[in-house]
VMD Tcl script that draws the C-alpha trace (Angstrom):
set ca {
  {16.23 -0.89 79.48}
  {17.30 -2.31 76.15}
  {15.69 -0.90 73.07}
  {12.82 -3.08 71.85}
  {13.06 -4.13 68.23}
  {11.04 -1.85 65.97}
  {9.22 -2.86 62.84}
  {10.80 -2.13 59.49}
  {9.92 1.17 57.91}
  {8.29 -0.34 54.79}
  {5.25 1.56 53.59}
  {3.19 0.90 50.43}
  {3.88 3.26 47.55}
  {0.34 4.64 47.50}
  {0.59 5.54 51.19}
  {3.82 7.45 50.64}
  {2.30 9.12 47.58}
  {-0.82 10.16 49.52}
  {1.37 11.85 52.10}
  {3.42 13.53 49.38}
  {0.26 14.84 47.69}
  {-0.81 16.46 50.97}
  {2.66 17.99 51.33}
  {2.48 19.27 47.74}
  {-0.88 20.94 48.42}
  {0.78 22.85 51.26}
  {3.86 23.70 49.18}
  {1.71 25.05 46.34}
  {-0.34 27.12 48.78}
  {-3.60 25.60 47.59}
  {-6.79 26.32 49.54}
  {-10.07 24.37 49.78}
  {-11.80 24.50 46.40}
  {-8.59 25.14 44.45}
  {-7.83 22.97 41.45}
  {-4.94 20.55 41.85}
  {-2.43 19.25 39.31}
  {-3.69 16.36 37.17}
  {-2.82 12.75 38.02}
  {-0.20 12.79 35.25}
  {1.33 15.99 36.63}
  {1.31 14.61 40.16}
  {2.99 11.41 38.99}
  {5.69 13.43 37.26}
  {6.28 15.73 40.23}
  {6.34 12.85 42.72}
  {8.47 10.62 40.49}
  {6.02 7.73 40.57}
  {3.46 6.07 38.29}
  {-0.01 7.34 37.53}
  {-1.41 4.07 38.93}
  {0.16 4.76 42.32}
  {-1.11 8.36 42.23}
  {-4.61 7.15 41.36}
  {-4.65 4.85 44.39}
  {-3.35 7.68 46.59}
  {-6.10 9.99 45.32}
  {-8.76 7.35 46.09}
  {-7.54 7.21 49.68}
  {-7.39 11.00 50.05}
  {-10.90 11.26 48.58}
  {-12.17 8.74 51.14}
  {-10.53 10.77 53.90}
  {-12.21 13.95 52.67}
  {-8.98 15.71 51.72}
  {-9.28 15.64 47.90}
  {-12.35 15.91 45.69}
  {-12.33 14.30 42.22}
  {-14.84 15.74 39.74}
  {-15.41 13.61 36.66}
  {-14.25 15.43 33.56}
  {-13.05 18.43 35.56}
  {-10.08 17.19 37.55}
  {-8.93 17.15 41.15}
  {-9.69 19.77 43.77}
  {-8.65 20.40 47.34}
  {-11.67 19.41 49.41}
  {-13.33 21.77 51.82}
  {-11.93 21.22 55.28}
  {-14.77 18.93 56.26}
  {-12.69 16.04 57.47}
  {-13.29 12.34 57.02}
  {-16.83 12.42 58.43}
  {-18.36 14.73 55.82}
  {-19.64 17.70 57.78}
  {-20.55 20.99 56.11}
  {-22.79 21.36 53.08}
  {-23.47 17.66 52.76}
  {-24.63 17.41 56.35}
  {-23.08 15.28 59.04}
  {-24.08 11.90 60.37}
  {-22.44 12.81 63.67}
  {-24.86 14.75 65.84}
  {-23.10 15.95 69.00}
  {-26.41 16.14 70.86}
  {-27.30 12.50 70.10}
  {-26.05 10.33 72.96}
  {-26.00 7.19 70.81}
  {-23.66 8.94 68.40}
  {-21.45 10.16 71.22}
  {-21.18 6.62 72.62}
  {-20.38 5.29 69.15}
  {-17.63 7.88 68.96}
  {-16.17 6.49 72.18}
  {-16.20 3.00 70.64}
  {-14.41 4.38 67.61}
  {-11.83 6.16 69.74}
  {-11.21 3.03 71.81}
  {-10.31 1.06 68.70}
  {-8.12 3.91 67.45}
  {-6.25 4.50 70.66}
  {-5.58 0.80 71.21}
  {-4.08 0.39 67.74}
  {-2.05 3.62 67.74}
  {-0.62 2.70 71.15}
  {0.10 -0.85 70.00}
  {1.92 0.37 66.88}
  {3.74 3.13 68.78}
  {5.15 0.51 71.16}
  {6.66 -1.22 68.12}
  {7.68 1.77 66.04}
  {8.34 4.85 68.19}
  {11.71 6.50 67.68}
  {13.60 7.98 70.66}
  {12.48 11.46 69.60}
  {8.85 10.36 69.43}
  {9.10 8.77 72.87}
  {10.36 12.10 74.22}
  {7.43 13.93 72.59}
  {4.93 11.55 74.24}
  {6.64 11.93 77.62}
  {6.77 15.73 77.34}
  {3.09 15.95 76.40}
  {2.16 13.78 79.40}
  {4.23 16.15 81.54}
  {2.37 19.20 80.23}
  {-0.94 17.49 81.02}
  {0.24 16.65 84.54}
  {1.48 20.21 85.12}
  {-1.88 21.57 84.00}
  {-3.58 19.28 86.51}
  {-1.18 20.14 89.35}
  {-1.64 23.88 88.80}
  {-5.38 23.76 88.11}
  {-4.94 25.22 84.61}
  {-7.56 23.55 82.46}
  {-6.33 25.04 79.16}
  {-2.84 23.67 79.80}
  {-4.24 20.28 80.79}
  {-6.23 20.12 77.54}
  {-3.24 21.26 75.52}
  {-1.15 18.45 76.98}
  {-3.98 15.96 76.47}
  {-4.27 16.83 72.78}
  {-0.50 16.72 72.31}
  {-0.24 13.36 74.10}
  {-2.73 11.58 71.85}
  {-1.35 13.27 68.72}
  {2.20 12.23 69.65}
  {1.16 8.60 70.04}
  {-0.62 8.73 66.66}
  {2.54 10.16 65.10}
  {4.63 7.39 66.66}
  {2.32 4.79 65.08}
  {3.81 5.78 61.72}
  {0.39 5.34 60.11}
  {-0.87 8.49 58.43}
  {-4.46 7.22 58.27}
  {-4.62 6.58 61.99}
  {-3.15 10.04 62.53}
  {-6.00 11.57 60.51}
  {-8.61 9.42 62.26}
  {-7.36 10.33 65.75}
  {-7.38 14.03 64.90}
  {-10.87 13.85 63.41}
  {-12.34 11.88 66.33}
  {-11.01 14.42 68.82}
  {-12.37 17.25 66.65}
  {-15.81 15.62 66.79}
  {-15.57 15.29 70.54}
  {-14.95 19.01 70.81}
  {-18.21 19.61 68.92}
  {-20.32 18.03 71.61}
  {-22.74 20.54 73.09}
  {-23.82 18.28 75.96}
  {-20.59 18.36 77.90}
  {-17.10 19.05 76.71}
  {-15.57 15.67 76.07}
  {-12.11 17.12 76.44}
  {-10.40 16.63 79.74}
  {-11.12 18.91 82.63}
  {-9.06 19.54 85.69}
  {-11.78 17.97 87.81}
  {-13.57 14.66 87.37}
  {-11.56 12.03 85.56}
  {-8.44 14.21 85.28}
  {-6.75 12.63 88.32}
  {-7.00 9.17 86.79}
  {-6.24 10.48 83.28}
  {-2.83 11.75 84.37}
  {-1.92 8.33 85.77}
  {-3.40 6.55 82.75}
  {-1.28 8.66 80.41}
  {1.79 7.60 82.35}
  {0.82 3.92 82.13}
  {0.38 4.20 78.35}
  {3.71 5.98 77.97}
  {5.58 3.44 80.12}
  {4.18 0.54 78.08}
  {5.14 2.23 74.80}
  {8.60 3.02 76.15}
  {9.04 -0.61 77.22}
  {8.11 -1.76 73.71}
  {5.14 -3.78 75.01}
  {2.37 -3.45 72.39}
  {-0.35 -5.37 74.25}
  {0.25 -3.58 77.55}
  {0.09 -0.27 75.68}
  {-3.20 -1.28 74.03}
  {-4.70 -2.41 77.36}
  {-3.68 0.85 79.04}
  {-5.19 2.86 76.19}
  {-8.45 0.89 76.42}
  {-8.59 1.48 80.17}
  {-8.09 5.21 79.60}
  {-10.96 5.46 77.12}
  {-13.25 3.20 79.18}
  {-12.72 5.31 82.29}
  {-13.31 8.51 80.32}
  {-16.58 7.03 79.05}
  {-17.62 6.02 82.58}
  {-16.97 9.57 83.74}
  {-19.01 10.90 80.83}
  {-21.94 8.60 81.64}
  {-21.91 9.71 85.28}
  {-21.93 13.35 84.24}
  {-24.87 12.74 81.90}
  {-26.81 10.95 84.65}
  {-26.10 13.77 87.07}
  {-27.29 16.38 84.61}
  {-30.44 14.42 83.83}
  {-31.13 14.05 87.55}
  {-30.73 17.77 88.27}
  {-32.72 18.79 85.18}
  {-35.68 16.71 86.39}
  {-35.80 18.48 89.75}
}
mol new
graphics top color blue
foreach p $ca { graphics top sphere $p radius 0.5 }
foreach p [lrange $ca 0 end-1] q [lrange $ca 1 end] { graphics top cylinder $p $q radius 0.2 }
display resetview
């Protein structure tokens, strides 16, 4: 197989700056609620303009990672994620089926785009990470070890998001999977039974399309994976409703 051409590595300055701000928060050992350096200080430390830093802060605020208080400065946001859980309340209710189905719609769009971009942008090392995660998932299925299956499943989707080279999609994928784990109806994570047999094969199809550098095949395979997971979820809900009424 010849290597498919990858897109250039150009990224807007504010996107790079947003990533650098997150890295700086870690380097400084700041915790949720801690005050951050000012925009001027950030610009100086990052070697960029205050305008670029201001745009980066707007994005990080929208993602729920930074909190700007007028007249008081910038603060590390509580770890509430991009969907605003915690003190402010959450619009995602894991016991509301409509919300759960909307989450599947959201994940479908995410997974299609991350897979499409990964097929264009994945480095050899990132391809190996996707393949290895799929292997862990398969091994968990073959040995009946649900925790290992779930570990591989998480790593697989995270590796594809990383290979998309889009930090906002990476955050969105992580947050959507975190919300799925909150569901109290049924665990939306994989399980060694049910859809797991198909999931293992679907992971392989996604990986092969990404490896071949075929963005649309990768997107179609990702959509199929989410659609089948949703079908399995609906069947489980119907089964539970049937048994609860008897």
